C-alpha atoms as a printed R data frame, in Angstrom:
    type eleno elety resid chain resno      x       y       z
1   ATOM     1    CA   MET     A     1 27.356 -24.351 -28.670
2   ATOM     2    CA   VAL     A     2 27.224 -27.136 -26.221
3   ATOM     3    CA   SER     A     3 24.251 -26.127 -22.875
4   ATOM     4    CA   SER     A     4 26.401 -27.181 -19.634
5   ATOM     5    CA   SER     A     5 23.702 -28.818 -17.478
6   ATOM     6    CA   PRO     A     6 21.999 -27.832 -14.537
7   ATOM     7    CA   ASP     A     7 23.588 -28.744 -11.040
8   ATOM     8    CA   ARG     A     8 21.649 -30.478  -9.149
9   ATOM     9    CA   ARG     A     9 23.299 -32.116  -6.989
10  ATOM    10    CA   PRO     A    10 21.534 -31.911  -3.243
11  ATOM    11    CA   VAL     A    11 23.645 -29.870  -0.861
12  ATOM    12    CA   PHE     A    12 25.225 -30.781   2.154
13  ATOM    13    CA   PHE     A    13 25.564 -27.527   4.860
14  ATOM    14    CA   PHE     A    14 28.291 -27.434   7.547
15  ATOM    15    CA   ASP     A    15 27.723 -25.315  10.595
16  ATOM    16    CA   ILE     A    16 31.486 -24.054  11.331
17  ATOM    17    CA   ASP     A    17 31.902 -22.889  14.874
18  ATOM    18    CA   ASN     A    18 31.693 -26.229  17.784
19  ATOM    19    CA   CYS     A    19 31.390 -28.394  14.984
20  ATOM    20    CA   LEU     A    20 33.952 -28.685  12.745
21  ATOM    21    CA   TYR     A    21 36.327 -27.887  15.585
22  ATOM    22    CA   PRO     A    22 35.161 -29.082  19.168
23  ATOM    23    CA   ARG     A    23 33.973 -27.569  21.560
24  ATOM    24    CA   SER     A    24 36.517 -28.056  23.751
25  ATOM    25    CA   LEU     A    25 38.982 -25.508  22.038
26  ATOM    26    CA   ARG     A    26 36.727 -23.509  24.473
27  ATOM    27    CA   ILE     A    27 36.486 -20.787  21.732
28  ATOM    28    CA   GLN     A    28 32.602 -19.808  22.545
29  ATOM    29    CA   GLU     A    29 33.820 -19.139  26.080
30  ATOM    30    CA   LEU     A    30 36.582 -16.529  24.547
31  ATOM    31    CA   MET     A    31 34.489 -15.032  22.347
32  ATOM    32    CA   GLN     A    32 31.540 -14.611  25.235
33  ATOM    33    CA   GLU     A    33 34.397 -12.613  27.425
34  ATOM    34    CA   LEU     A    34 35.121 -10.246  24.220
35  ATOM    35    CA   ILE     A    35 30.890  -9.940  23.608
36  ATOM    36    CA   ASP     A    36 30.728  -9.082  27.227
37  ATOM    37    CA   SER     A    37 33.867  -6.373  27.097
38  ATOM    38    CA   TYR     A    38 31.893  -4.981  23.874
39  ATOM    39    CA   PHE     A    39 28.775  -4.699  25.690
40  ATOM    40    CA   VAL     A    40 30.395  -3.142  28.864
41  ATOM    41    CA   ARG     A    41 32.287  -0.518  26.766
42  ATOM    42    CA   HIS     A    42 29.974   0.931  24.543
43  ATOM    43    CA   LEU     A    43 26.866   0.413  26.261
44  ATOM    44    CA   SER     A    44 28.038   1.727  28.986
45  ATOM    45    CA   LEU     A    45 27.470  -1.183  31.250
46  ATOM    46    CA   PRO     A    46 28.324  -3.135  34.775
47  ATOM    47    CA   ALA     A    47 29.673  -6.573  33.876
48  ATOM    48    CA   SER     A    48 26.281  -8.540  35.523
49  ATOM    49    CA   ASP     A    49 24.170  -6.430  33.536
50  ATOM    50    CA   ALA     A    50 25.999  -6.918  30.099
51  ATOM    51    CA   ARG     A    51 25.589 -10.376  30.872
52  ATOM    52    CA   ALA     A    52 22.144 -10.785  31.402
53  ATOM    53    CA   LEU     A    53 21.521  -7.892  28.253
54  ATOM    54    CA   HIS     A    54 23.870 -10.660  25.967
55  ATOM    55    CA   ALA     A    55 21.819 -13.407  27.408
56  ATOM    56    CA   ARG     A    56 18.747 -11.701  26.451
57  ATOM    57    CA   TYR     A    57 19.870 -10.804  22.906
58  ATOM    58    CA   TYR     A    58 21.237 -14.254  22.360
59  ATOM    59    CA   LYS     A    59 17.828 -16.136  23.311
60  ATOM    60    CA   ASP     A    60 15.475 -12.799  21.159
61  ATOM    61    CA   TYR     A    61 17.715 -13.146  18.214
62  ATOM    62    CA   GLY     A    62 19.917 -15.815  17.576
63  ATOM    63    CA   LEU     A    63 22.713 -13.377  17.833
64  ATOM    64    CA   ALA     A    64 23.975 -10.971  20.331
65  ATOM    65    CA   ILE     A    65 24.786  -8.241  17.361
66  ATOM    66    CA   SER     A    66 21.231  -8.542  16.110
67  ATOM    67    CA   GLY     A    67 19.872  -6.891  19.295
68  ATOM    68    CA   LEU     A    68 23.019  -4.470  19.475
69  ATOM    69    CA   VAL     A    69 22.269  -3.201  16.097
70  ATOM    70    CA   LYS     A    70 18.214  -3.239  16.784
71  ATOM    71    CA   HIS     A    71 18.409  -1.304  20.320
72  ATOM    72    CA   HIS     A    72 21.574   0.595  20.108
73  ATOM    73    CA   THR     A    73 23.224   2.608  17.592
74  ATOM    74    CA   ILE     A    74 26.195   0.242  16.673
75  ATOM    75    CA   ASP     A    75 28.882   0.183  14.117
76  ATOM    76    CA   PRO     A    76 28.868  -3.914  12.660
77  ATOM    77    CA   LEU     A    77 31.865  -4.016  11.425
78  ATOM    78    CA   ALA     A    78 33.821  -2.457  14.349
79  ATOM    79    CA   TYR     A    79 31.345  -5.022  16.423
80  ATOM    80    CA   ASN     A    80 33.279  -7.915  14.070
81  ATOM    81    CA   ARG     A    81 37.012  -6.317  14.190
82  ATOM    82    CA   GLU     A    82 36.387  -5.944  18.742
83  ATOM    83    CA   VAL     A    83 35.268  -9.442  18.969
84  ATOM    84    CA   ASP     A    84 35.236 -12.024  16.261
85  ATOM    85    CA   ASP     A    85 38.076 -10.792  14.467
86  ATOM    86    CA   ALA     A    86 39.766 -10.113  18.029
87  ATOM    87    CA   LEU     A    87 39.805 -13.450  18.500
88  ATOM    88    CA   PRO     A    88 42.826 -15.369  19.161
89  ATOM    89    CA   LEU     A    89 42.224 -18.383  17.154
90  ATOM    90    CA   ASP     A    90 46.193 -18.325  15.501
91  ATOM    91    CA   ASP     A    91 46.672 -19.797  18.922
92  ATOM    92    CA   VAL     A    92 44.071 -22.171  19.588
93  ATOM    93    CA   ILE     A    93 42.989 -23.612  16.127
94  ATOM    94    CA   MET     A    94 45.608 -26.215  14.570
95  ATOM    95    CA   PRO     A    95 45.101 -28.187  10.973
96  ATOM    96    CA   ASP     A    96 42.948 -31.089  11.560
97  ATOM    97    CA   PRO     A    97 43.918 -33.934   9.192
98  ATOM    98    CA   GLN     A    98 41.384 -36.324   9.949
99  ATOM    99    CA   LEU     A    99 38.516 -33.377   9.320
100 ATOM   100    CA   ARG     A   100 40.366 -33.271   5.745
101 ATOM   101    CA   ARG     A   101 40.111 -36.935   4.730
102 ATOM   102    CA   LEU     A   102 36.695 -36.595   5.859
103 ATOM   103    CA   LEU     A   103 35.663 -34.227   3.755
104 ATOM   104    CA   GLU     A   104 37.927 -34.894   0.703
105 ATOM   105    CA   ASP     A   105 36.256 -38.626   1.124
106 ATOM   106    CA   MET     A   106 32.799 -36.990   0.148
107 ATOM   107    CA   ASP     A   107 31.853 -37.386  -3.871
108 ATOM   108    CA   ARG     A   108 31.359 -33.824  -5.106
109 ATOM   109    CA   SER     A   109 30.075 -35.399  -8.016
110 ATOM   110    CA   LYS     A   110 27.236 -35.733  -6.022
111 ATOM   111    CA   VAL     A   111 27.221 -33.570  -3.198
112 ATOM   112    CA   LYS     A   112 27.740 -30.098  -3.307
113 ATOM   113    CA   MET     A   113 29.582 -29.179   0.095
114 ATOM   114    CA   TRP     A   114 28.735 -25.736   1.980
115 ATOM   115    CA   LEU     A   115 29.501 -23.918   4.645
116 ATOM   116    CA   PHE     A   116 26.434 -22.038   6.738
117 ATOM   117    CA   THR     A   117 27.234 -19.809   9.631
118 ATOM   118    CA   ASN     A   118 26.424 -17.152  11.905
119 ATOM   119    CA   ALA     A   119 29.533 -15.763  11.669
120 ATOM   120    CA   HIS     A   120 30.772 -12.871   9.623
121 ATOM   121    CA   ILE     A   121 32.850 -13.972   6.117
122 ATOM   122    CA   THR     A   122 36.073 -12.915   7.674
123 ATOM   123    CA   HIS     A   123 35.754 -15.705  10.959
124 ATOM   124    CA   ALA     A   124 34.569 -18.079   8.609
125 ATOM   125    CA   ARG     A   125 37.458 -17.767   6.110
126 ATOM   126    CA   ARG     A   126 39.611 -17.759   8.914
127 ATOM   127    CA   VAL     A   127 38.553 -20.416  10.640
128 ATOM   128    CA   VAL     A   128 38.776 -23.274   7.733
129 ATOM   129    CA   ARG     A   129 41.965 -21.612   6.943
130 ATOM   130    CA   LEU     A   130 43.239 -22.495  10.249
131 ATOM   131    CA   LEU     A   131 41.818 -26.107  10.240
132 ATOM   132    CA   GLY     A   132 43.048 -26.406   6.684
133 ATOM   133    CA   VAL     A   133 39.926 -27.524   4.490
134 ATOM   134    CA   GLU     A   134 39.061 -24.032   2.796
135 ATOM   135    CA   ASP     A   135 39.291 -25.727  -0.328
136 ATOM   136    CA   CYS     A   136 36.865 -28.676   0.606
137 ATOM   137    CA   PHE     A   137 33.622 -26.597   0.380
138 ATOM   138    CA   GLU     A   138 32.227 -24.597  -2.619
139 ATOM   139    CA   GLY     A   139 31.021 -21.321  -1.082
140 ATOM   140    CA   VAL     A   140 29.618 -19.935   2.442
141 ATOM   141    CA   THR     A   141 26.257 -18.626   3.514
142 ATOM   142    CA   TYR     A   142 27.022 -16.041   6.623
143 ATOM   143    CA   CYS     A   143 25.668 -13.493   8.544
144 ATOM   144    CA   ASP     A   144 26.411 -10.269   6.662
145 ATOM   145    CA   TYR     A   145 27.383  -7.839   9.107
146 ATOM   146    CA   ALA     A   146 27.473  -4.883   6.672
147 ATOM   147    CA   ALA     A   147 23.867  -5.872   5.156
148 ATOM   148    CA   THR     A   148 21.197  -3.394   6.231
149 ATOM   149    CA   VAL     A   149 19.296  -6.247   7.609
150 ATOM   150    CA   LEU     A   150 20.993  -8.602  10.038
151 ATOM   151    CA   LEU     A   151 20.001 -12.391   9.051
152 ATOM   152    CA   ALA     A   152 21.165 -15.372  11.150
153 ATOM   153    CA   LYS     A   153 19.760 -19.498  11.815
154 ATOM   154    CA   PRO     A   154 17.497 -20.519  12.979
155 ATOM   155    CA   HIS     A   155 15.373 -17.363  10.817
156 ATOM   156    CA   LYS     A   156 13.471 -18.400   8.354
157 ATOM   157    CA   GLU     A   157 14.474 -15.494   5.787
158 ATOM   158    CA   MET     A   158 18.664 -17.054   6.223
159 ATOM   159    CA   PHE     A   159 18.140 -20.733   5.567
160 ATOM   160    CA   GLU     A   160 15.994 -19.282   2.422
161 ATOM   161    CA   LYS     A   161 19.534 -17.208   1.709
162 ATOM   162    CA   ALA     A   162 21.567 -20.601   2.562
163 ATOM   163    CA   GLU     A   163 19.307 -22.441  -0.069
164 ATOM   164    CA   LYS     A   164 19.433 -19.588  -2.917
165 ATOM   165    CA   GLU     A   165 23.486 -18.919  -2.885
166 ATOM   166    CA   ALA     A   166 24.203 -22.937  -2.650
167 ATOM   167    CA   GLY     A   167 21.816 -23.457  -5.674
168 ATOM   168    CA   ALA     A   168 19.413 -26.039  -3.821
169 ATOM   169    CA   THR     A   169 16.932 -27.545  -6.114
170 ATOM   170    CA   SER     A   170 14.494 -28.218  -3.316
171 ATOM   171    CA   MET     A   171 14.436 -28.124   0.351
172 ATOM   172    CA   GLU     A   172 14.308 -32.330   0.360
173 ATOM   173    CA   GLU     A   173 18.153 -32.189  -1.536
174 ATOM   174    CA   CYS     A   174 19.559 -30.354   1.575
175 ATOM   175    CA   TYR     A   175 21.359 -31.732   4.109
176 ATOM   176    CA   PHE     A   176 22.606 -29.928   7.621
177 ATOM   177    CA   VAL     A   177 24.822 -30.774  10.582
178 ATOM   178    CA   ASP     A   178 25.084 -28.102  13.387
179 ATOM   179    CA   ASP     A   179 25.461 -28.653  16.951
180 ATOM   180    CA   SER     A   180 22.660 -25.828  17.991
181 ATOM   181    CA   ALA     A   181 19.610 -28.147  18.486
182 ATOM   182    CA   LEU     A   182 17.459 -25.140  17.954
183 ATOM   183    CA   ASN     A   183 18.896 -24.458  14.393
184 ATOM   184    CA   CYS     A   184 18.245 -28.169  13.623
185 ATOM   185    CA   ARG     A   185 14.781 -28.002  14.372
186 ATOM   186    CA   HIS     A   186 14.057 -25.288  12.624
187 ATOM   187    CA   ALA     A   187 15.786 -26.942   9.355
188 ATOM   188    CA   ASN     A   188 13.934 -29.970  10.245
189 ATOM   189    CA   GLU     A   189 10.436 -28.314  10.252
190 ATOM   190    CA   ARG     A   190 11.880 -26.813   6.633
191 ATOM   191    CA   GLY     A   191 12.286 -30.330   5.076
192 ATOM   192    CA   TRP     A   192 16.231 -30.479   5.678
193 ATOM   193    CA   THR     A   193 17.516 -33.584   6.377
194 ATOM   194    CA   VAL     A   194 18.735 -32.865   9.452
195 ATOM   195    CA   VAL     A   195 22.139 -34.297  11.746
196 ATOM   196    CA   HIS     A   196 22.472 -32.593  14.935
197 ATOM   197    CA   LYS     A   197 25.768 -33.275  16.532
198 ATOM   198    CA   LEU     A   198 26.657 -33.397  20.154
199 ATOM   199    CA   GLU     A   199 29.903 -33.682  22.403
200 ATOM   200    CA   GLU     A   200 31.022 -36.763  23.894
201 ATOM   201    CA   GLU     A   201 29.750 -35.082  27.375
202 ATOM   202    CA   ASP     A   202 26.538 -33.869  26.076
203 ATOM   203    CA   SER     A   203 23.079 -35.398  27.121
204 ATOM   204    CA   ALA     A   204 20.834 -36.236  24.383
205 ATOM   205    CA   PRO     A   205 17.833 -33.708  24.223
206 ATOM   206    CA   GLU     A   206 14.776 -35.254  25.382
207 ATOM   207    CA   SER     A   207 13.523 -34.906  21.729
208 ATOM   208    CA   LYS     A   208 15.706 -35.603  18.675
209 ATOM   209    CA   ALA     A   209 16.851 -32.078  17.462
210 ATOM   210    CA   GLY     A   210 16.966 -33.877  13.745
211 ATOM   211    CA   ARG     A   211 16.708 -36.928  11.827
212 ATOM   212    CA   TYR     A   212 19.912 -38.156  13.210
213 ATOM   213    CA   GLN     A   213 21.980 -37.606  16.422
214 ATOM   214    CA   ILE     A   214 26.382 -37.812  16.270
215 ATOM   215    CA   ARG     A   215 28.893 -37.294  18.541
216 ATOM   216    CA   HIS     A   216 31.632 -37.510  15.608
217 ATOM   217    CA   LEU     A   217 31.656 -36.164  11.997
218 ATOM   218    CA   GLU     A   218 33.101 -39.428  10.866
219 ATOM   219    CA   GLU     A   219 29.316 -41.020  11.833
220 ATOM   220    CA   LEU     A   220 28.719 -38.896   8.791
221 ATOM   221    CA   ARG     A   221 30.510 -41.988   6.773
222 ATOM   222    CA   SER     A   222 28.095 -44.510   7.893
223 ATOM   223    CA   ILE     A   223 24.643 -42.636   7.633
224 ATOM   224    CA   PHE     A   224 25.484 -41.151   4.290
225 ATOM   225    CA   PRO     A   225 27.146 -43.806   2.037
226 ATOM   226    CA   ARG     A   226 26.117 -42.536  -0.918
227 ATOM   227    CA   PHE     A   227 27.852 -39.351  -0.805
228 ATOM   228    CA   PHE     A   228 31.434 -40.912  -0.054
229 ATOM   229    CA   VAL     A   229 33.606 -42.314  -2.733
230 ATOM   230    CA   LYS     A   230 33.903 -46.098  -2.795
231 ATOM   231    CA   ASN     A   231 37.359 -45.747  -3.331
232 ATOM   232    CA   PRO     A   232 38.809 -42.707  -0.753
233 ATOM   233    CA   ASP     A   233 42.021 -42.618  -2.546
234 ATOM   234    CA   SER     A   234 40.891 -41.145  -5.358
235 ATOM   235    CA   ALA     A   235 39.389 -38.211  -3.593
236 ATOM   236    CA   ASN     A   236 42.345 -36.145  -3.715
237 ATOM   237    CA   ASP     A   237 41.193 -36.567  -7.984
238 ATOM   238    CA   GLN     A   238 38.239 -34.928  -7.768
239 ATOM   239    CA   SER     A   239 38.758 -31.522  -9.764
240 ATOM   240    CA   GLN     A   240 35.032 -30.964 -10.945
241 ATOM   241    CA   THR     A   241 34.766 -28.203  -8.054
242 ATOM   242    CA   SER     A   242 36.505 -25.180  -6.626
243 ATOM   243    CA   SER     A   243 36.290 -23.306  -3.713
244 ATOM   244    CA   GLN     A   244 34.815 -20.089  -4.199
245 ATOM   245    CA   LEU     A   245 35.645 -19.148  -0.083
């Protein structure tokens, strides 16, 4: 019997929203409106109070739904249907050939590519499908709205979950790109190699949130040349891994 060698590839974790696509698509604004409407309907709040409570829960827990579950009686999966799954993404997100080329050019014999999001699995799968990159990742760690306890970035337990699910061999072998400075700082403190993604119009934070700071995902090529195939034309021939999304 031939025993397979353990998978010791480093893991590159990619955030999804406002990271794989630009913030200029305004999906976050659309989501904020749906969340505020949910607070108004289900908590019987005036719009101004709904916005304030939404902001407080986001600040305190990293996700509005975490505050809802902690302080109110709500069905997280029903929330997901009324908020994330109700977003008109089909009208907003289009296939991104440049993003696909970048991801295909990463050498999957040297690095494992993994999605890491605070969204539920339905939203994660929908976004990467619309971008046309769902087969570029080997798996996804997400906020499971069906779980008894909701875990989300930037909490330590969520990073531990990602490491376990992706099969990371050590924290030093974890690489991470995210648009959230808070998430980046927590990952950096954990010992991950962190890339903070900013938009063109963003001001750089006074203290860097991670080791690297970029405006475009294409910059990953120059930061981590060892993770990219030397001959990009051969990237499509990579067949040793398959998507589990």
